[in-house]
C-alpha positions, 0 to 999 in steps of 0.5 A: 606438726603433730596435734597435741589435744589440750586437757581441755579438749579432752575433758570435753571429748570424755564428756561427750562420750560419756554422755553418748554411752549413758544415752545409749544405755539409757535407751537400752534400759527404756527399750527392755523395760517397754518390750517387756510390758509389751511381752506381758500385755501380749501374755495378757491378751492371749490369756484372755483369748483363751479364756474367751475361747474357753467360755465360748466352748463351754457356752455351746456345751451347756447350750446343747445340754439345755436343749437335751434336757428340754427335749428329755423334759418334753418326752416325760411330760408326754407320758404324764397322764390327765385325771381321766386316766387314773382309773385306767392306770389303777386297771393296768397296775391290776393287769401288771399284777396278774401278768406277773403272777402275783395275787393283788390284794388291793390298789389305792389312791392317795390324795394328790399333792401339788409337785413342787420345784426343787429348791435352789436355796443349797444344802442345809450346810450352805444355809447354816453357813448363811445364817452364821455370817448373816447373810441369808436372804429374808423370805420376802426377798427370795424369787417365788418359783413357778408351780409345776404344770403337774401334781404328784398321785401316789398309789399303794398296791398291796400283793403277794407272791413269790420272789421272783413274781415280785421282782418281775413286777417291780421289773415291768414297772420300768417299761411302764406306758406311764411315768411311775416310780417306786417310793416304798417297798415293805416286804414281809415273809408269809406261809400259806397252806393249800392242798399242796402243803405249806407255800413260802411267799412274800406279802409286799406293800408298794408305794407309787409315784406318778404325776397327773397334768392340772389341765383336766384335775377338776375331774380327779376327785370323781375318778380317785373315789371310784377307784378300787 
């Protein structure tokens, strides 16, 4: 006797089969969606880990650069004289001019000015943008900068000499025992006549910038007035 399923049985069997297929498709779709979420989360965490490693390397590089800058500042500040050194500094400049075979006309110090830290307010263009957008900070809200432990000190030296002698003087300033910067150089050709005939020379006025520590700045006035 052969089994003959009824129409109702076939319908129930088909319904169960469709439910199983639908459930399987739904589970597969959910698993694929969940897998994509896990992969996206993994990529985010990997990106965060890479960014953290980059920041760690950047921090170490910044720390090493800061230590190098601090060492450089300590080295440079070690070459900043106090006020008592000003007469010696002027004599050293006079000696340097003579050693490079220049005729020194005069060396005179200018009034000292307080050295100020570089402004952190950005460029002029940045300030214009801030004013245009109304984002510029008020003067009272800005953090005051600490004064530097030294003052700027300017010296004007006038001399005459040949091109090679003037160049030698400026080059020797790079090996000067104290920090001295050349801010201005004014050169004028002149002709001097002596027993050997006319000589074409250069008349040079150099404006130098040095620094003086503030610890003993009280004696600077007497030192500068006595310098020639």
